[in-house]
C-alpha positions as CSV (number, residue, x, y, z in Angstrom):
1,M,12.9,26.8,2.4
2,E,10.8,25.7,5.1
3,G,12.2,26.0,8.6
4,L,14.8,28.8,7.5
5,D,15.0,32.4,8.2
6,D,15.5,35.1,5.5
7,G,19.3,34.4,5.9
8,G,19.1,31.1,5.5
9,R,19.5,29.9,9.0
10,C,17.0,27.2,10.4
11,H,15.9,27.7,13.9
12,V,12.8,25.9,15.7
13,G,10.9,28.6,16.0
14,A,9.9,28.9,12.3
15,F,8.8,25.4,12.6
16,R,6.6,26.2,15.6
17,E,5.1,28.7,13.5
18,R,4.5,26.5,11.1
19,G,1.6,24.2,13.4
20,W,4.8,21.8,14.3
21,T,3.8,22.4,17.7
22,D,3.4,18.5,18.4
23,R,7.1,17.5,17.1
24,S,9.5,17.4,19.8
25,G,12.5,19.2,20.5
26,A,14.4,16.2,19.0
27,E,12.4,15.7,16.1
28,I,12.7,19.9,15.1
29,E,16.4,19.3,15.7
30,G,16.8,16.5,13.3
31,V,14.5,18.3,10.6
32,R,16.7,21.7,11.3
33,R,20.1,19.8,10.7
34,R,19.0,18.0,7.3
35,A,17.4,21.6,6.2
36,T,20.6,23.3,7.1
37,R,23.0,20.3,5.0
38,R,20.6,20.6,1.8
39,V,21.4,24.6,1.9
40,A,24.7,23.9,2.7
41,F,25.3,21.8,-0.6
42,R,23.6,24.3,-2.5
43,C,25.6,27.2,-1.5
44,G,28.6,25.0,-2.3
45,L,29.4,24.8,1.4
46,W,30.6,21.5,3.4
47,W,29.7,21.1,6.7
48,S,32.4,19.0,8.2
49,G,34.5,19.0,11.4
50,R,37.6,18.9,9.3
51,H,36.9,21.4,6.7
52,G,38.0,25.0,7.2
53,R,40.9,24.0,9.3
54,S,43.6,22.1,6.6
55,E,46.0,25.0,7.0
56,A,46.1,24.9,10.9
57,R,46.4,20.7,10.6
58,L,49.6,21.1,8.4
59,K,50.8,23.1,11.7
60,E,50.2,20.9,14.2
61,I,51.7,18.1,12.5
62,G,54.6,20.0,11.6
63,I,54.5,20.2,7.9
64,E,55.5,22.9,5.8
65,L,54.4,22.5,2.3
66,P,57.4,22.7,-0.4
67,G,57.6,25.1,-3.2
68,L,56.0,24.7,-7.0
69,Q,57.4,21.6,-8.8
70,P,58.2,22.7,-12.3
71,A,56.5,21.8,-15.0
72,V,58.5,19.7,-17.0
73,G,56.7,19.8,-20.5
74,N,53.7,22.1,-22.0
75,Y,51.1,22.0,-18.9
76,L,49.9,23.6,-16.0
77,S,50.7,21.8,-12.1
78,A,46.6,22.3,-11.8
79,K,43.6,23.4,-13.4
80,R,40.5,24.8,-12.0
81,I,36.7,24.4,-14.0
82,D,34.2,25.5,-11.7
83,N,34.3,23.3,-8.4
84,L,36.7,21.2,-9.3
85,V,40.7,21.3,-9.5
86,F,42.7,19.0,-11.9
87,V,45.9,18.4,-10.2
88,S,48.9,17.6,-12.6
89,G,50.4,14.2,-12.1
90,H,53.6,15.0,-9.9
91,G,56.6,13.0,-8.8
92,S,58.6,12.9,-5.9
93,A,61.7,14.5,-4.5
94,K,62.8,14.4,-1.0
95,V,61.8,17.2,1.4
96,D,62.4,18.3,4.7
97,R,59.3,19.0,7.3
98,D,60.2,23.0,6.5
99,G,59.6,22.1,2.5
100,L,63.4,22.8,1.6
101,I,65.5,20.5,-0.3
102,G,68.8,20.4,0.5
103,G,68.2,23.6,2.7
104,K,66.8,25.3,-0.1
105,N,63.4,26.3,-1.5
106,I,62.9,24.4,-4.6
107,R,63.0,27.7,-7.1
108,D,66.3,28.1,-5.8
109,L,67.7,24.8,-7.0
110,S,70.1,24.5,-9.8
111,I,68.8,21.9,-12.5
112,Q,71.3,19.6,-11.0
113,E,70.2,20.0,-7.4
114,G,66.8,19.3,-8.8
115,L,67.7,16.4,-10.7
116,G,69.7,14.8,-7.9
117,A,66.5,15.4,-5.5
118,V,64.7,13.3,-7.4
119,I,63.6,9.8,-5.8
120,T,64.1,7.4,-8.9
121,G,64.1,4.0,-9.7
122,K,62.0,0.5,-9.9
123,V,60.3,-0.9,-7.1
124,G,61.2,-4.0,-6.5
125,T,64.8,-3.6,-7.3
126,D,66.3,-0.6,-7.1
127,I,64.3,1.0,-4.1
128,S,62.2,-0.7,-1.4
129,V,58.3,-0.7,-1.0
130,E,58.9,1.6,2.5
131,E,61.1,4.0,0.2
132,A,58.5,4.5,-2.4
133,R,56.0,4.7,0.1
134,E,57.8,7.5,1.7
135,A,58.3,9.1,-1.9
136,A,54.7,9.0,-2.4
137,R,54.2,10.6,0.8
138,F,56.6,13.1,-0.5
139,T,54.7,13.6,-3.8
140,G,51.5,14.0,-1.9
141,L,52.9,17.3,-0.2
142,F,53.8,18.6,-3.8
143,L,49.9,17.7,-4.9
144,L,48.9,19.9,-1.6
145,S,51.5,22.6,-3.0
146,A,50.0,22.8,-6.3
147,L,46.4,22.8,-5.1
148,R,46.9,25.6,-2.3
149,A,48.6,27.9,-5.2
150,E,45.5,27.1,-7.3
151,V,43.1,28.1,-4.9
152,G,44.4,30.1,-2.5
153,T,44.0,27.9,0.7
154,L,43.6,24.4,1.7
155,D,40.9,25.5,3.7
156,R,38.4,25.7,0.5
157,V,39.1,21.8,0.1
158,R,35.5,19.9,0.0
159,S,36.3,16.6,-0.5
160,V,39.6,14.7,-2.2
161,L,37.7,12.9,-5.2
162,K,39.8,11.0,-6.8
163,V,43.7,9.7,-6.6
164,F,45.2,8.3,-9.4
165,G,49.0,6.8,-8.6
166,M,51.5,5.1,-10.9
167,V,54.2,3.4,-9.7
168,N,57.7,2.5,-11.5
169,C,57.7,-1.1,-11.0
170,A,60.3,-3.8,-11.7
171,P,59.0,-6.9,-13.6
172,G,56.6,-9.2,-10.9
173,F,56.2,-6.3,-8.7
174,T,52.2,-5.9,-7.9
175,N,51.9,-4.2,-4.7
176,T,51.2,-1.1,-6.0
177,P,48.4,-0.1,-3.4
178,A,50.9,-0.1,-0.7
179,V,53.4,2.4,-2.3
180,I,50.4,4.8,-3.0
181,D,49.2,4.6,0.4
182,G,51.8,7.0,1.5
183,G,50.1,9.6,-0.6
184,S,46.8,8.9,0.4
185,D,47.7,8.7,4.0
186,L,48.6,12.0,3.8
187,L,45.4,13.2,2.3
188,V,43.2,11.8,5.0
189,E,45.9,13.2,7.4
190,V,45.5,16.8,6.3
191,F,41.8,16.8,5.6
192,G,40.6,14.1,7.8
193,E,38.1,10.8,6.7
194,E,35.3,12.5,5.4
195,V,37.3,15.2,3.2
196,G,40.3,13.4,2.6
197,R,39.4,9.7,2.1
198,H,39.1,9.4,-1.9
199,A,38.2,7.2,-4.5
200,R,41.5,5.8,-6.2
201,S,43.8,3.8,-8.8
202,A,47.4,2.6,-8.2
203,V,48.8,1.1,-11.1
204,G,52.3,-0.3,-12.1
205,M,54.2,1.1,-14.9
206,A,57.2,0.1,-16.9
207,E,58.2,3.6,-17.1
208,L,57.8,7.2,-15.9
209,P,59.3,10.1,-16.8
210,L,63.1,10.8,-15.7
211,N,62.8,7.3,-13.9
212,I,60.8,8.3,-11.2
213,A,59.4,6.1,-9.0
214,V,56.1,7.5,-8.1
215,E,53.7,9.9,-9.6
216,I,50.4,10.9,-8.4
217,E,47.5,13.1,-9.6
218,M,44.5,13.8,-8.1
219,V,41.2,15.6,-8.6
220,V,39.8,17.8,-5.9
221,A,36.2,19.4,-5.0
222,V,36.6,22.8,-3.7
223,L,34.1,25.7,-2.5
224,A,32.5,28.0,-4.7
225,E,34.0,32.0,-5.1
């Protein structure tokens, strides 16, 4: 590509060698940046200020991700095809800042302890919007845990593409976006605006599995291997 050296890097000298001596330094710099971005996308890279810092960001905000949430059926927690990762619907369980439930890793919980930690009930009668929003944030932590297990590190995330949030609603409850914002806010907090902000649906359900209050799934684009 014009303006790139053999290593795929842009440099001003390459432009001047091609007779661009009448262009200002600012013009050449603009072309250089655009060419570099095109190469970045072709190579499966993402030139974002937050990309590559997601794991460090978790430490900065004092979050330790919980262990993998066990599947409750015949499915995978996450599945990757090419550069896309589909993360299955996850429910909400209250975890502490160390990613533990009642001081234990999720894999060490008994069935009774695990079920006891699940946040259940209908939003609008059994639990409040604020409690459901917190449940959505906890759900987001489990989504990130499943995503990290699938790709190795959250630093490989290029973009959170789509989030589908489901809320266990009491009849007449319609403020589902405010609930799912708990998960969306977490994703933006960890990945930043450019990578973490996503397309989204936030819908109300008459029932959810095991009477959980919130269930969220997502689709994420990651770096090529």
